[in-house]
N, C-alpha and C positions, 0 to 999 in steps of 0.2 A: 504494500500500500504506500502510495506517495504521501509523505507527511505534509500536512497543511498547518499544523499548530506546533509551535516550538517554544519550549521554556529555556531561557538563558539564565543559568544560576551561577553566581560568582563563587568560585572555590575559596576565595579569600577576599578581604576588603580591598577596594581599589583595583580590582582586576580589570575594570573597564567594561563591565556588563552593560550598563545603560548606554554608553557611547557605542558599543558594538551593536546593540539593538537598533539604535537610530540609524547608524550607517547601513545596516542590512536593509532596513525599510527604504532608505533613499535609493540604494542601488537596485533593489527590486522594482521600485516605481520607475526608475530610469529605464528599465528594460520592459516597461509596460505592464508590470504586475500591480495589483492593488494589494497593499500591505498595511497592516495596522499593528501598532505596538501597545500593549496593555501594561499599565504600571501596577504590579502587585507588590512593589517595594514601598509600602505605605509610609514607613518610618523616614526614609530618605527623600521620597517624592522627587527624585532626580529627573524624571521625564518631563516634569513641568517646565524645566529650563529650556526645553526645545519647542515650546509653544509660545507664539507671539500674542501679546494682548492679555486681557483678563480671562482667567479660567473661572467659569461659573459652576455649572454642574460638573462633577468629576466622577471617577470610577467608584469611590467610596459612597457617594450619594446614591448611585444606582444599586449598591449592595445593601443599603440600609434604609434611607429615608424615602427613596423613590423607586421601588423595585419594579414598578409597572412601566417605567419609561423605557424608550428604545435606547439601545447602545449609542445611537447617533446623537443623543442629547448630551453625551459627554465626550464626543469625538471632535478633535481639532486637527487641522492640517499641520504638518511639520513646518516649522519656521524656516523658510529659505527666501533668498532674494528673488527678484523677478527673473533674472537669467536662469537661476537654478530651477525655478518653477516651470519655466518653459522647456527645460530639459527632461522633465518628468512626464513620461507618456502614461504612467499609471498614477494611482493615489498612494501617498505616504501619510498615513494618519496616526494620531496619537490618542490614547484614552488615558490621560494622566491622573495621578492622585494628588489632590491639593486640598487638604482638609485639616481642621483643627484636631487637637489631641483626642477630644471626646468622640468624634466620629471615627477617627482612626482606630480607637479602641473597639468600637462596635463593629467595625469592618473586619476585625480579626477574630470574631466569634466563629463557632462551627457553622451556625446558620448562614452567616455571610459568606463563608467559604463555599458552601453549597451553591449559593447564588453566583459566586465567581465562576464556578464550573459551568453554569448555564450561560453566563456572559461569554465565556470562551467559545462555547458551541455556537452562540449567536454570531460572534465575530467570524467564525469559520464559515458560516453560511453566507456571509456578505463579502468576504475578501479571499483573494487567492492564497495569502499567507498571513498567519497570525504569529507574532512574536510576543512572549510574555516576559517582561523584566521581573525576575523572581528573586525574592530575598533568600537568605540562608534557610535551609530546611529545618526550621525550628519554630514554625508558626502554622496556624491552621490554613492560612491562604497559600503558603508555600507547599504544604502537603497536597492541598487541592489541585494546585497547578501541576506538580510533577506526576500526579496520578491521573490526570485528565488529558494532557497534551499527547500528540502523536510521538514527539521526540523531545528528550531532555538533553541539553548540551551544557556541559560545565565550562565556564570561562575562567581561565587561569593565566596569571603572568607566565611568560616563557622563562621561568627561573626555577632553580631547585626548590625554593620555598613554595612556589605555585604548584609544583609537582607533588610535594608533600601534602599540601592542602587538598589536592585533588583526591588523594587516597581517603582522606577523612570524609569528603563529600560523598564518595561512592558508598561508604558505609551508612551514612545518614539517609540517603535516598533509598537504599535497600531496606533499611529498617521500617520504612513506611510503605513498602510494597511496590516501589518504583525502581527504575533503573536509569543509569546514565548511559545514554546511547551514543553521545558524541562529545568530543572535547574541542575547545577553541583556545589555542595558545596565542596570547597577545604579546607580541614582542615590542619592546621599547628601545630607546637609543642606547641604553647600557646593557642590553641583553644580547648574548651571542646567538648566532643562527643555529649553532650546534644543539643548544638546549631546545630551541623552538622546534627543531625538526625531529625531536625524539617522539616516536609513536607511543600511543597509549594502548596497552593490550586490550583487545576485545571491543574497541570502540572506534567509531568513525573519527578521524583526526583531521582538523583543519587548522590553518595558521593565518593570523592576521599580522602583517609585518609592521615595521617601524613607521611611525608617523610623528612629525614634529608639530603638527597643527594643534592649536589649543582646543579645548572642549567647546569654547564659545564659537569657534568657527564651524562646528559640525552642523549639518552633515556635509563633509567635503566630497563624498562620493557621488553627490548629485551631478557634478560637472567635471571633476578631476579625472585625469587619465594616468596618474602616477602608480607606482608599485603598490602603495597602500590600497588604493581603489581596486587594483587588480586582485589583491589578497582578499578584500571583502567580497568581490564578485565570486572568487573561488569558494569562499566560505559559504555564501548563499547557495551556490550550486550544489555544494556538498551536503549542506544541512537540509535542503529541501528536495534533494534528488531531482534536480532540474537543470536546464541549460539556459543561460541568459544570452540573448543575441546582442552583445555589446562588443563592438569592434575597436579594440585598441591593444597596444602591447601590454602584456602582463608579466613583466620580469620578476623573478625571485618568488614565485607563488607556487604553492603545491596543495594538493589534496590527496589523501591516501586512505584507503580502506585497509585496516589491519585486523588481525585476529586469526 
């Protein structure tokens, strides 16, 4: 079965999970796919940084105060400039979390987690690809996500520390009846390619290479043709078992099935 819903779970703090989700959405939309990112990381609410303007209804509202509203009530286009918007043949949408502590607490209940499962299914019916920015597997909503989506991908820094954290994440996901199906190693300027290229036994392995662009510049993959964009293209193709019709050089990029 071709996966349509994907959980990105950070193996460690600062792994780049939210940025990766945003860039995957942009590159998918660039190739004509309709992609949406759901923000299940209620504590950090990082996805809201990629939405321009005021956020009214958010994901936590749909899970608590307004369960009968359509997902579209909390859906916002990814913030890009006019040139980038013109380069996107599909949609790159966000369903952010932007809520006070009281509503965040209610969104973490078991009942709200079941509502999140339904919202993921709703998104899958409306989009070609659904990416869920997922917090560490220590909360109701994280358990709901990793046991609902078609594929779970662990995002780790391409470092020994990231590799060690990945082993712990495997155990946590297994404890709740899920599995880590893929890994995404995010390389930074101080990371050697050798570590980034090491496969993970039994899982689909993708790599996103070095980028010097700041988070505020994201999504850069909407228009760029550099090696970083090529790596995100490869990751999208690997994670969603598809091929993107994007014509530009993609040096230093790999995807590999191991096991």
